C-alpha positions as CSV (number, residue, x, y, z in Angstrom):
1,M,65.0,91.0,96.9
2,Y,67.9,89.0,96.3
3,N,68.2,85.8,94.7
4,A,68.1,82.5,96.6
5,K,70.0,80.5,94.2
6,A,72.9,83.1,93.9
7,V,72.9,83.3,97.8
8,A,73.4,79.5,98.1
9,S,75.9,79.2,95.7
10,N,78.0,82.3,97.2
11,I,77.9,80.7,100.8
12,R,79.2,77.5,99.6
13,N,82.0,79.4,97.7
14,A,82.8,81.5,100.5
15,R,82.8,78.3,103.0
16,L,85.1,76.4,100.6
17,F,87.5,79.5,100.4
18,R,87.5,79.6,104.4
19,N,88.2,76.0,104.3
20,Y,85.4,75.5,106.8
21,S,83.1,72.2,107.0
22,Q,79.3,72.0,106.8
23,D,79.5,70.6,110.5
24,Y,81.4,73.4,111.5
25,L,78.7,75.8,109.8
26,G,75.9,74.1,111.2
27,Y,77.4,74.0,114.9
28,K,77.8,77.4,114.7
29,L,74.2,78.4,113.6
30,G,72.9,75.8,115.9
31,I,71.6,73.5,113.2
32,S,72.4,69.7,112.1
33,Q,74.9,69.3,109.2
34,N,71.9,68.2,107.2
35,G,70.1,71.3,107.7
36,Y,72.8,73.2,106.8
37,S,73.6,71.1,103.8
38,K,69.9,72.2,102.5
39,I,70.8,75.8,102.7
40,E,73.8,75.5,100.1
41,L,71.4,73.2,97.9
42,G,68.9,76.3,98.0
43,Q,66.7,73.7,99.5
44,S,65.8,75.5,102.6
45,E,64.5,79.1,102.8
46,I,66.9,81.5,104.1
47,S,66.1,84.5,105.9
48,L,68.3,87.5,105.6
49,R,68.8,87.5,109.2
50,R,70.3,84.0,108.3
51,V,72.3,85.4,105.8
52,V,73.6,88.1,108.1
53,D,74.8,85.4,110.7
54,I,76.3,83.1,107.9
55,A,78.5,86.2,106.6
56,A,79.7,86.8,110.2
57,I,81.1,83.4,110.8
58,L,82.6,83.4,107.2
59,E,84.1,87.2,107.7
60,V,82.7,88.3,104.6
61,D,80.5,91.3,103.7
62,V,76.8,90.2,103.6
63,N,76.7,92.1,100.4
64,R,79.3,89.4,99.0
65,L,76.8,86.6,99.8
66,I,73.9,88.5,98.2
67,Q,75.4,89.6,94.7
68,D,76.6,87.6,91.6
69,P,78.4,84.7,92.6
70,G,81.0,85.3,89.6
71,A,83.4,86.9,91.8
72,W,84.1,84.1,93.9
73,T,84.7,82.3,90.8
74,D,87.6,84.7,90.2
75,I,88.9,84.5,93.8
76,D,88.9,80.7,93.6
77,A,90.9,80.9,90.4
78,I,93.5,83.2,91.6
79,N,93.7,81.2,95.1
80,R,94.4,77.9,92.9
81,I,97.7,79.7,91.6
82,P,100.2,78.1,94.3
83,M,102.6,80.7,94.1
84,V,100.3,84.0,94.6
85,P,101.0,84.3,98.3
86,K,104.8,84.1,97.8
87,M,104.3,86.6,94.9
88,L,102.6,89.3,97.0
89,E,105.2,88.8,99.9
90,V,108.1,89.5,97.0
91,V,106.2,92.4,96.1
92,C,106.3,93.8,99.5
93,R,109.5,93.0,100.2
94,I,111.2,94.2,96.9
95,T,109.2,97.6,96.9
96,G,109.2,98.2,100.6
97,M,105.4,99.0,100.3
98,G,102.9,97.4,102.8
99,F,100.2,96.5,100.8
100,A,100.0,94.3,97.7
101,A,96.7,92.6,96.0
102,I,95.5,90.9,92.8
103,A,92.2,92.6,92.3
104,R,89.5,91.5,89.7
105,V,88.3,94.6,87.9
106,T,85.3,95.2,85.6
107,H,83.2,97.5,84.4
108,D,81.1,97.9,87.3
109,K,83.4,96.3,90.2
110,W,86.7,96.0,91.9
111,V,87.1,92.9,94.0
112,A,90.2,92.1,96.0
113,C,90.9,88.3,94.8
114,S,94.3,88.0,97.0
115,V,95.9,90.1,99.5
116,R,98.8,90.9,101.5
117,D,98.1,93.8,104.2
118,E,101.0,94.7,106.4
119,I,99.5,98.3,107.0
120,N,96.0,97.4,108.1
121,F,94.3,99.0,105.2
122,G,91.5,96.5,106.1
123,L,90.7,94.6,102.7
124,K,90.6,91.0,102.8
125,P,89.8,88.4,99.7
126,G,86.4,89.2,98.5
127,G,86.4,92.9,99.7
128,E,85.3,95.6,97.3
129,L,86.2,99.2,96.7
130,Q,84.0,101.4,94.6
131,L,85.1,101.0,91.2
132,V,85.1,104.9,90.5
133,S,87.3,105.4,93.8
134,T,90.2,103.5,92.1
135,I,93.1,104.2,89.7
136,C,92.6,100.5,88.7
137,N,89.1,101.7,86.7
138,E,91.6,104.1,84.8
139,I,93.9,101.2,83.8
140,R,91.2,99.2,82.9
141,Q,90.1,101.8,80.7
142,S,93.4,102.6,79.0
143,G,95.2,98.9,79.4
144,K,98.3,100.7,80.8
145,G,99.8,100.6,84.0
146,I,100.3,103.6,86.3
147,V,103.3,103.7,88.7
148,I,104.0,106.6,91.4
149,D,106.7,107.1,93.6
150,H,105.5,110.2,95.5
151,V,101.7,111.4,95.0
152,A,102.6,114.6,96.7
153,E,105.3,115.4,94.0
154,D,103.4,114.0,91.2
155,P,101.7,117.0,89.1
156,K,99.1,114.4,87.7
157,F,98.3,112.8,91.0
158,A,99.0,115.1,93.7
159,Q,95.3,116.0,94.0
160,H,93.7,112.8,92.4
161,H,90.6,111.8,94.4
162,T,92.0,108.4,95.0
163,P,95.1,108.9,97.1
164,L,93.2,111.7,99.0
165,Q,90.4,109.1,99.6
166,Y,92.8,106.2,100.7
167,G,95.7,108.4,102.2
168,F,98.9,106.3,100.1
169,Q,101.6,108.2,98.8
170,S,103.4,105.3,96.4
171,Y,101.5,103.6,94.0
172,I,102.0,100.8,91.3
173,S,99.3,99.1,89.5
174,L,100.1,96.9,86.3
175,P,97.1,95.0,84.3
176,V,96.4,91.4,83.9
177,V,95.7,90.7,80.5
178,L,94.3,87.3,79.4
179,K,95.4,85.3,76.2
180,D,92.3,86.6,74.3
181,G,93.4,90.2,75.2
182,S,90.7,90.6,77.7
183,F,91.0,92.6,81.2
184,F,91.2,90.5,84.1
185,G,92.4,93.0,86.6
186,T,95.7,94.5,88.1
187,L,98.2,93.5,90.5
188,C,99.0,96.5,92.4
189,S,100.7,97.8,95.8
190,I,100.3,101.0,97.8
191,D,101.9,102.4,101.0
192,P,101.2,105.4,103.0
193,K,105.1,106.8,102.6
194,P,106.8,107.3,99.3
195,A,108.7,104.5,97.6
196,K,111.2,104.4,94.7
197,V,109.1,102.1,92.2
198,N,109.1,103.7,89.0
199,N,112.3,102.1,87.8
200,A,112.7,99.5,85.4
201,E,113.5,96.7,87.7
202,T,110.3,97.2,89.8
203,I,108.4,97.8,86.8
204,G,110.0,94.7,84.9
205,M,109.1,92.5,87.9
206,F,105.5,93.5,88.1
207,Q,105.3,92.9,84.4
208,L,106.6,89.4,84.7
209,F,104.6,88.6,87.9
210,A,101.1,90.2,86.0
211,E,102.2,87.9,82.6
212,L,102.6,84.9,85.1
213,I,99.0,85.4,86.8
214,A,97.7,85.6,83.3
215,V,99.4,82.2,82.2
216,H,97.8,80.7,85.1
217,L,94.4,82.3,84.7
218,D,94.3,81.1,81.0
219,G,95.6,77.8,81.7
220,L,93.8,76.2,84.8
221,G,92.9,73.8,82.5
222,F,96.3,74.0,80.6
223,Y,97.9,72.9,84.2
224,D,95.1,70.2,84.6
225,S,95.6,69.1,80.5
226,G,99.0,70.3,79.4
227,S,102.0,68.4,78.9
228,P,104.7,67.6,81.7
229,A,107.1,69.9,79.5
230,Q,104.7,72.8,79.5
231,R,104.0,72.7,83.2
232,K,107.7,72.1,83.9
233,A,108.4,75.2,81.9
234,V,106.0,77.5,84.0
235,E,107.2,75.8,87.1
236,M,110.8,76.8,86.4
237,A,109.9,80.1,85.5
238,E,108.2,80.8,88.9
239,K,111.2,79.3,90.5
240,L,113.4,82.1,88.7
241,I,111.2,84.7,89.2
242,V,111.0,84.5,92.9
243,A,114.7,83.6,93.1
244,E,115.9,86.8,91.0
245,A,113.2,88.9,93.4
246,S,115.0,87.4,96.4
247,L,118.3,88.3,95.5
248,K,117.5,91.7,94.6
249,S,116.1,92.3,98.1
250,V,119.4,90.9,99.6
251,G,121.5,93.4,97.2
């Protein structure tokens, strides 16, 4: 049995993420805006059939609406970082890899918070992978990044279950660690073809981006209440990182 209050919260968060209005959801469901509003407020009993219909409209897995609402908070936090789309674009351009993501990784979940998918891997924000099927779980346990140029030629990963399951040949993933030392997740990229990513420049770029993500996550309040000098310093760092990455892609 699912928690009705959690479902209502998840529906609201998913709707806001999609930037859909309550009027639109009501129209798609064939009910009034007021009737739909009662669903999000938890004032209306919601059947599993209705949850399935809403999940289809919002383009999310129905399990995401039934489970703990915490993941949507993480997704929203990542998507409040203005440079994330550009960051993932730069990652793909510099590495030549077709998939990049920021993932929330906990002791029992791997959830995509933001995604750039040029290879039709099929994950969208809010999408989940089985934690034990990911290399990110190993990174969570060790706190260290993993970089693979060519899986088939790597003695440690050639027979590893993760690339065998997901079909990638190149991989890079670095941890996103918050100021208090807690592990948020990873900045990662994969591709079905080999890629030259195990070098100081690419790893350094990932480290900078992972640190910048952590700064923003630590400082969503920092952005709201920090001094103008602090905000300007972070904004300048963002511009410098993207500019440097862009120059490398041209070179």
